C-alpha positions in Angstrom: -0.1 34.5 6.2 1.4 32.9 3.1 0.2 29.5 1.8 3.5 27.8 2.6 3.4 29.1 6.2 -0.1 27.9 6.7 0.6 24.4 5.2 3.8 23.9 7.2 2.0 25.0 10.4 -0.8 22.6 9.7 1.6 19.7 9.1 3.7 20.4 12.2 0.7 20.6 14.4 -0.3 17.1 13.5 3.1 15.5 12.9 3.3 13.9 16.4 -0.3 12.9 16.7 0.1 9.8 14.6 3.0 7.2 14.2 5.5 8.1 11.4 5.1 8.8 8.7 2.4 11.5 8.6 0.4 11.2 5.3 -0.7 14.5 3.8 -3.2 14.7 1.0 -2.9 18.0 -1.0 -5.7 18.8 -3.5 -6.0 21.8 -5.8 -7.3 22.6 -9.2 -5.1 22.7 -12.3 -2.8 25.7 -12.2 -3.3 26.5 -8.6 0.3 25.8 -7.7 -0.1 22.6 -5.7 3.1 21.0 -7.2 5.1 24.2 -6.5 3.7 24.3 -2.9 4.5 20.6 -2.3 8.0 21.2 -3.4 8.3 24.3 -1.2 7.0 22.4 1.8 9.6 19.7 1.2 12.3 22.2 0.9 11.2 24.2 4.0 10.6 21.3 6.4 13.6 19.3 5.4 15.9 22.2 6.4 16.9 23.3 9.9 15.4 23.4 12.5 12.9 20.6 11.5 15.2 18.4 9.4 12.4 16.1 8.4 12.5 13.4 5.7 9.8 14.2 3.3 8.6 12.3 0.2 6.4 14.1 -2.4 4.4 12.1 -4.9 2.1 13.5 -7.6 -1.0 11.5 -8.5 0.0 12.3 -12.1 2.8 9.8 -11.7 0.3 7.1 -11.0 -1.3 7.3 -14.5 -1.8 4.0 -16.3 0.9 3.0 -18.8 0.3 4.3 -22.3 -1.0 1.0 -23.6 -3.6 0.8 -20.8 -4.7 4.4 -21.4 -5.3 3.5 -25.1 -7.2 0.4 -24.1 -9.4 2.3 -21.7 -10.1 5.0 -24.4 -10.8 2.4 -27.1 -13.1 0.3 -24.9 -15.2 3.5 -24.1 -15.0 5.3 -27.5 -18.0 7.5 -26.8 -16.8 8.7 -23.3 -14.8 11.8 -23.9 -13.7 11.8 -20.2 -11.5 8.8 -20.8 -10.0 9.9 -24.2 -6.8 10.7 -22.4 -5.3 10.8 -19.0 -6.7 12.8 -16.1 -10.1 11.7 -14.8 -10.5 9.0 -12.2 -10.2 5.7 -14.0 -6.9 6.6 -15.7 -4.7 6.0 -12.6 -3.1 2.8 -11.4 -4.6 2.7 -7.9 -3.0 -0.6 -7.0 0.5 0.8 -7.7 -0.3 3.8 -5.5 -1.4 1.6 -2.7 1.8 -0.5 -3.0 4.0 2.5 -2.9 2.2 4.2 0.1 2.1 0.9 1.9 5.9 0.5 1.5 6.5 4.0 2.8 4.2 3.4 5.7 6.0 0.2 6.8 9.6 1.3 6.4 10.3 -0.6 3.1 12.5 1.0 0.5 10.6 1.8 -2.7 11.1 3.5 -6.0 8.7 6.4 -6.7 6.8 6.0 -10.0 7.3 8.5 -12.9 5.1 9.4 -15.8 6.6 11.3 -18.7 3.9 13.4 -20.3 6.0 14.2 -23.3 6.1 10.7 -24.7 3.7 9.5 -27.5 3.2 13.1 -28.8 2.0 14.3 -25.4 -0.2 11.3 -24.5 2.5 10.2 -22.0 3.7 6.9 -20.6 5.0 5.5 -17.4 8.8 5.2 -17.2 10.2 1.9 -16.1 10.6 1.2 -12.4 14.0 -0.2 -12.9 16.0 1.7 -10.3 16.6 4.7 -12.5 14.1 6.8 -10.6 14.1 8.2 -7.1 14.4 5.4 -4.6 13.4 6.1 -1.0 15.6 4.1 1.3 14.2 2.9 4.6 14.9 2.6 7.5 15.0 5.1 9.0 11.3 5.8 8.4 10.4 8.9 6.5 8.6 11.6 8.5 6.1 12.9 6.0 4.5 11.7 2.8 2.7 14.2 0.6 0.4 13.1 -2.3 -0.6 16.0 -4.4 -3.1 16.2 -7.3 -6.2 17.7 -8.7 -8.4 14.8 -7.8 -6.7 13.7 -4.6 -9.4 12.8 -2.1 -12.3 12.7 -4.6 -15.0 10.3 -3.4 -17.7 8.5 -5.3 -21.2 9.9 -4.7 -24.6 8.3 -4.5 -26.8 7.9 -7.6 -29.3 10.3 -6.1 -26.6 12.9 -5.5 -25.2 12.5 -9.0 -28.7 12.9 -10.5 -29.3 16.1 -8.5 -26.0 17.6 -9.5 -26.5 16.6 -13.2 -29.8 18.5 -13.3 -28.7 21.3 -11.0 -25.3 22.7 -10.6 -23.9 20.8 -13.6 -26.6 22.2 -15.9 -25.7 25.7 -14.7 -21.9 25.1 -15.2 -22.4 23.7 -18.7 -24.3 26.8 -19.7 -21.9 29.2 -18.1 -18.8 27.5 -19.7 -20.5 26.7 -23.0 -19.7 23.0 -22.6 -21.1 20.4 -25.0 -21.6 16.7 -24.6 -18.8 15.9 -27.1 -16.4 17.6 -24.7 -17.7 16.6 -21.3 -19.8 13.5 -21.9 -23.3 12.3 -21.1 -24.7 11.3 -17.7 -23.6 7.6 -18.2 -20.0 8.8 -18.7 -20.0 10.6 -15.4 -21.6 7.5 -13.8 -18.7 5.4 -15.2 -16.2 7.7 -13.7 -18.1 7.7 -10.4 -18.0 3.9 -10.4 -14.2 3.9 -10.9 -13.8 6.3 -8.0 -15.1 3.6 -5.6 -11.8 1.9 -6.2 -9.8 4.9 -5.1 -11.2 4.7 -1.5 -8.4 2.3 -0.3 -5.8 4.8 -1.4 -7.3 7.6 0.6 -7.3 5.6 3.8 -3.6 6.3 4.3 -4.1 10.0 4.8 -4.0 11.7 8.2 -4.5 15.3 7.2 -5.9 17.2 4.2 -4.9 20.5 2.5 -7.3 21.9 -0.1 -6.7 24.9 -2.3 -10.0 26.4 -3.3 -10.8 28.7 -6.3 -12.0 32.3 -5.5 -15.8 32.9 -5.4 -17.2 33.8 -8.8 -19.5 36.6 -9.7 -23.1 35.6 -10.2 -22.8 35.4 -14.0 -19.6 33.4 -14.3 -18.6 29.9 -13.4 -16.5 29.3 -10.2 -14.3 27.2 -12.5 -13.5 30.0 -15.0 -10.3 30.8 -13.2 -8.9 27.3 -13.8 -8.8 28.0 -17.5 -6.8 31.1 -16.9 -4.4 29.4 -14.5 -3.8 26.5 -16.8 -3.3 28.7 -19.8 -0.8 30.8 -17.9 1.1 27.6 -17.0 1.2 26.4 -20.6 2.3 29.7 -22.0 5.1 29.9 -19.4 6.3 26.4 -20.2 6.4 27.2 -23.9 8.4 30.3 -23.2 11.0 28.2 -21.5 11.2 25.2 -23.9 11.1 27.0 -27.3 7.4 26.9 -28.0 6.6 23.2 -27.4 3.2 22.7 -26.0 -0.5 23.1 -26.5 -2.2 25.9 -28.3 -4.6 28.2 -26.4 -7.5 26.3 -28.0 -6.0 22.9 -27.0 -5.6 24.1 -23.4 -9.3 25.0 -23.3 -10.3 21.6 -24.6 -7.9 19.9 -22.2 -9.4 21.7 -19.2 -13.0 21.1 -20.4 -12.5 17.4 -19.8 -11.7 18.0 -16.2 -14.6 20.2 -15.2 -17.1 17.4 -14.5 -14.6 16.1 -11.9 -14.7 19.4 -10.0 -18.4 19.7 -10.1 -19.4 16.2 -9.2 -16.6 15.2 -6.8 -14.6 18.3 -5.9 -16.2 19.0 -2.5 -15.3 15.6 -1.0 -12.5 14.7 1.4 -10.1 11.8 1.7 -10.5 11.7 5.4 -12.9 8.9 6.3 -16.4 9.9 7.5 -16.2 6.8 9.7 -13.6 8.5 11.9 -16.1 11.1 13.0 -14.6 13.4 15.7 -11.1 12.1 15.0 -10.9 14.2 11.8 -11.8 17.5 13.4 -9.1 20.1 12.7 -7.3 17.9 10.2 -8.5 19.7 7.1 -7.0 23.0 6.1 -8.7 24.9 3.3 -6.9 27.8 1.6 -9.1 30.2 -0.3 -7.1 31.7 -3.2 -7.6 34.9 -5.2 -7.0 35.1 -9.0 -3.3 35.7 -8.3 -3.2 32.5 -6.1 -2.7 34.5 -3.0 -4.5 33.2 0.2 -7.4 35.5 1.0 -8.7 33.4 4.0 -8.1 30.0 5.4 -10.1 27.7 7.7 -9.6 24.4 9.5 -12.3 21.8 10.0 
């Protein structure tokens, strides 16, 4: 079954189990096609016979304004993970909570927008002055999808961070030839972990979770190697369409390098609250992708 069919089936199975709107968290690594899939879900379920009102938000549009990103970077000059947008700590969580809260309670709201082309690619948030997409309510929307590479990432304990730092992270650094100047020291990951604690209120909105997972690696390569290929493919395609504007191949590698700690330390967590226990059973759909982004297997848990 295609990814779009599996996701739509998962959403429809849970749509009537909670009051409107149903909140869907969709997580996948860079280049996995999560933005494309989110748009396709919106297109499919808004058409007959379902005719649902669907709002799609990218966590990328919750990035801090350019000035705040610069302030974060300058206040942590030795932390490469915050020398640009991407990692937890670079998003405006309070803005996200306000937008989701409005959608939940039937209040009209403008969806935030972040233009990545501004400031020579550093990006900036566009004004929320009515020029963007405004979701008018009532009537209530049926489904809200938040998609992003770190959607659902949870902070981990100090002991778990220590174990990963000396275990799987050490292995991944060696396999991917990552150096501290690219991916930071242990204190830098600890700082990101601390920021992640503030994301927990954002995840409480979500009823179901969809996760796109990378294909299993060979014993000698990193499970994250495919992300570099996917992201490079995306960049090259974009440059073909816009006359060559974009990152060089080397710049893409450096860009992805900065994200890898997030996958290793936090990528196996879920936005669904562990406090809910049995209530979350069957609410997580995991799609296992091959190198061509086709679904090889799927599971619910």
